[in-house]
C-alpha positions in Angstrom: 20.9 -1.6 -3.3 20.9 2.1 -4.1 17.8 4.3 -4.1 17.5 7.0 -6.7 15.6 10.1 -5.7 15.1 13.1 -7.9 12.6 15.9 -8.8 10.3 13.4 -10.4 10.0 11.3 -7.2 6.5 11.1 -5.8 6.6 9.4 -2.4 3.6 8.2 -0.5 4.2 7.0 3.1 1.6 4.7 4.7 1.7 5.2 8.5 -0.6 3.2 10.7 -0.1 5.6 13.7 1.2 9.0 14.5 5.0 8.9 15.0 5.5 6.0 12.5 6.2 8.5 9.8 9.0 10.1 11.8 10.5 6.9 13.3 10.6 4.9 10.0 10.9 7.4 7.2 12.0 10.7 8.7 15.2 10.8 6.7 13.6 9.4 3.5 11.0 12.2 3.6 13.7 14.8 3.9 15.8 13.4 1.1 12.8 13.3 -1.3 12.0 16.9 -0.4 15.7 18.0 -0.9 15.7 16.3 -4.3 12.8 18.4 -5.4 10.3 15.5 -5.2 6.8 15.4 -3.6 5.8 13.7 -0.3 2.4 12.7 0.8 1.4 10.9 4.1 -1.5 8.5 4.5 -2.2 8.2 8.2 -4.5 5.3 8.9 -5.4 5.9 12.6 -5.1 8.7 15.1 -3.4 6.4 17.6 -6.2 6.9 20.1 -6.1 3.4 21.6 -3.0 4.3 23.6 -4.0 4.0 27.2 -0.8 3.8 29.2 0.9 7.0 27.8 -2.5 8.7 28.3 -2.8 7.6 31.9 0.7 8.8 32.5 0.3 12.2 30.9 -3.2 13.0 32.1 -2.8 11.3 35.5 -6.1 9.4 35.1 -7.0 5.7 35.5 -10.3 5.4 33.6 -10.3 6.1 29.9 -13.6 6.2 28.1 -14.6 7.1 24.6 -14.5 10.8 25.1 -11.0 10.6 26.5 -9.8 8.3 23.7 -11.2 10.7 21.1 -9.5 13.7 22.7 -6.2 11.8 22.9 -6.5 10.9 19.2 -7.0 14.5 18.3 -3.9 15.4 20.3 -1.8 12.8 18.5 -3.2 13.9 15.2 -2.1 17.5 15.9 1.4 16.2 16.8 1.7 14.7 13.4 1.2 18.1 11.8 4.0 19.6 13.9 6.3 16.6 13.0 5.7 16.9 9.3 6.3 20.7 9.4 9.6 19.9 11.0 10.4 17.5 8.1 9.3 20.1 5.5 6.0 18.5 4.5 3.1 20.9 4.1 -0.1 20.3 6.0 -2.2 19.7 2.9 0.1 16.7 2.1 -1.4 14.7 5.0 -4.5 12.5 4.5 -5.8 11.1 7.9 -8.4 8.4 7.7 -9.2 8.1 11.4 -9.6 4.3 11.4 -9.7 2.4 14.7 -6.3 2.1 16.5 -5.6 -1.5 17.1 -8.5 -2.3 14.8 -7.1 -2.5 11.3 -7.4 -6.2 10.9 -11.1 -6.1 12.1 -11.8 -3.2 9.7 -10.3 -5.2 6.8 -12.5 -8.2 7.7 -15.7 -6.2 8.3 -15.4 -3.4 5.7 -13.2 -4.9 3.0 -14.4 -2.9 0.0 -14.7 0.5 1.7 -11.3 0.0 3.2 -9.5 -0.7 -0.1 -11.5 2.1 -1.8 -10.2 4.6 0.7 -6.6 3.6 0.0 -7.2 3.7 -3.8 -8.5 7.2 -3.4 -5.3 8.2 -1.7 -3.3 6.6 -4.5 -5.3 8.5 -7.0 -4.5 11.8 -5.2 -0.8 11.0 -4.8 0.0 9.1 -8.0 3.1 7.8 -6.3 6.1 6.2 -8.0 7.6 5.3 -4.6 5.6 4.0 -1.7 6.8 3.2 1.8 4.6 0.9 3.8 5.0 -1.2 7.0 6.7 -4.6 6.6 4.4 -7.6 6.5 6.3 -9.2 9.3 6.1 -6.3 11.7 4.9 -7.6 15.0 2.4 -4.9 15.6 -1.0 -6.1 14.3 -1.9 -2.7 12.8 1.4 -2.7 10.9 1.0 -6.1 9.3 -2.7 -5.3 8.5 -1.6 -2.0 6.9 0.7 -3.9 4.6 -2.1 -6.3 3.6 -4.6 -3.5 3.0 -2.1 -1.4 0.9 -1.0 -4.4 -1.2 -4.6 -5.5 -1.9 -5.6 -1.9 -2.8 -2.6 -1.6 -5.1 -3.6 -4.8 -6.9 -7.0 -3.1 -7.7 -5.6 0.3 -8.6 -5.5 1.3 -12.2 -2.5 3.6 -12.0 1.1 2.8 -12.7 2.5 0.5 -9.9 5.0 2.3 -7.7 8.2 0.8 -6.3 7.5 -0.5 -2.7 9.7 0.0 0.2 8.8 -2.0 3.4 9.9 -0.6 6.7 10.1 -2.4 10.1 9.3 -0.7 13.4 8.5 -3.5 15.7 10.5 -6.7 15.4 13.9 -7.9 14.1 15.3 -7.9 10.6 15.0 -11.1 8.6 16.7 -11.7 5.3 19.0 -9.0 4.0 18.7 -9.7 0.3 17.0 -6.8 -1.5 17.6 -4.4 1.3 17.8 -0.7 0.6 20.0 1.3 3.0 19.4 5.0 3.0 22.5 7.3 3.1 22.3 9.7 6.0 23.9 12.8 7.5 24.2 14.4 10.9 21.8 17.2 9.9 19.2 14.9 8.5 19.3 12.6 11.5 19.1 15.5 14.0 16.1 16.9 12.2 14.4 13.5 12.2 14.9 13.4 16.0 13.5 16.9 16.2 10.4 15.7 14.3 10.1 12.7 16.7 10.2 15.1 19.6 7.0 16.7 18.3 5.2 13.6 19.4 5.2 14.8 22.9 2.4 12.5 24.1 4.5 9.5 23.3 7.9 10.8 24.3 6.7 11.5 27.9 6.5 7.9 28.8 8.5 6.1 26.1 11.1 8.6 25.0 14.1 6.4 25.4 12.5 3.5 23.5 11.3 5.7 20.7 14.7 7.5 20.3 16.3 4.1 20.2 14.1 3.0 17.3 14.6 6.3 15.5 18.3 6.1 16.0 18.6 3.0 13.8 19.8 3.6 10.3 16.9 3.8 7.9 16.8 0.8 5.6 14.0 -0.8 3.7 13.2 -4.0 1.9 11.9 -4.0 -1.7 8.4 -5.4 -1.4 7.9 -7.3 -4.7 5.6 -10.1 -3.7 6.5 -13.8 -3.8 6.9 -16.3 -6.6 4.1 -18.8 -6.7 4.7 -22.4 -7.3 2.3 -24.9 -8.7 -0.3 -26.6 -6.5 -2.0 -25.5 -3.3 -0.1 -22.9 -1.3 1.7 -24.1 1.8 1.3 -22.4 5.2 4.6 -21.3 6.8 3.7 -22.7 10.2 3.3 -26.1 11.8 1.6 -25.2 15.2 1.6 -27.7 18.0 -1.5 -29.8 18.6 -1.8 -28.3 22.1 -2.4 -24.8 20.6 -4.7 -25.8 17.8 -8.0 -25.5 19.8 -7.4 -21.8 20.3 -6.0 -21.0 16.8 -7.8 -19.1 14.0 -6.8 -18.7 10.4 -7.5 -15.7 8.2 -7.0 -15.5 4.4 -7.2 -12.2 2.5 -7.0 -11.8 -1.2 -9.0 -10.1 -4.0 -12.2 -12.0 -3.0 -12.2 -10.6 0.5 -11.3 -12.0 3.9 -12.3 -15.5 5.2 -11.7 -16.9 8.6 -12.0 -20.3 10.4 -11.1 -21.9 13.6 -8.0 -24.1 13.0 -10.0 -27.3 13.1 -12.4 -26.1 10.4 -9.9 -24.4 8.1 -9.6 -25.9 4.6 -6.2 -27.4 5.2 -4.6 -30.7 4.1 -1.4 -32.0 5.7 1.3 -33.5 3.5 3.8 -36.3 4.3 6.3 -33.7 5.7 3.8 -32.4 8.2 3.2 -29.1 6.3 -0.3 -27.7 5.9 -1.6 -26.8 2.4 -4.4 -24.3 2.0 -7.3 -25.5 -0.3 -9.5 -22.3 -0.5 -10.9 -21.9 -4.0 -9.0 -21.2 -7.2 -5.2 -21.1 -7.2 -4.9 -18.8 -10.2 -5.9 -15.5 -8.5 -4.3 -12.5 -10.1 -3.4 -10.5 -7.0 -1.5 -11.3 -3.8 -2.9 -13.7 -1.1 -2.1 -13.3 2.6 -2.7 -15.5 5.6 -2.7 -14.8 9.3 -2.5 -17.2 12.2 -3.7 -15.9 15.6 -5.2 -16.9 19.0 -8.5 -15.4 20.1 -7.6 -15.2 23.7 -7.5 -12.0 25.8 -4.0 -10.9 26.6 -2.2 -7.7 27.7 0.4 -8.5 25.1 -0.6 -6.6 21.9 2.0 -7.9 19.5 1.5 -10.8 17.1 3.2 -14.1 17.7 2.7 -15.4 14.1 1.1 -12.5 12.2 0.6 -12.2 8.5 2.5 -14.0 5.7 2.2 -13.9 2.0 1.4 -17.2 0.2 
């Protein structure tokens, strides 16, 4: 599908961490600017919970709260340099400073203030085009950013923008509804120059980041799902062996609820699928569900993540 950009385009990019704006939308940002449109960036975290690059760059083992705060300030500064490279003025950046690797927890614990902050950014930008992380991105902050943004949009009184979902961590799923951005050598080279401004990340992971940024920019129209009649069905059928460690989260206009798997309001049908029975089925806004294990692990990425019911 083609993407029409012109002088009336008002793009808002929701970026969970510094560098997501360059990796995922560096060429889109430039094309909107070249067309005469406006670009704003909503940066959710400063990327301060980033211990291994910090240990590598600063040659330190222990990282406390002061070191994390300083690292976040450094990454926040790098975003400014990257956006300047992409032609975006400093005043177009809104940085919320939420906890890195903590967006799901924030959504659970501070539901209304979290959505209110995004609605305030929407009021300031009045976007007619919004780029946000894909719901199926394996990074927990990316999936949570999608949920937060979609729930805030459902409450927002402004005209609803077109939604473009971008994927940074994970593999592409279905290709229907995909928007591929036209590129050029100059645009791509400048995108890589913007990425290079994130020096703290490039020092340890430069090859991996350049590989992600080298992918052609394409997006998925995020239009929500069609709801059928009856209780919504979960997309998973986890094995019995895992169930003692599983937890289920549900997020919708009423807030976030969570249960251990054994206590979740689920009913199994004759095909082995699980149906969610959690209050009224006629809610106006979107409803999301997340399956996860509350076990300590060095692996930060989601196995199941968020899905829309």
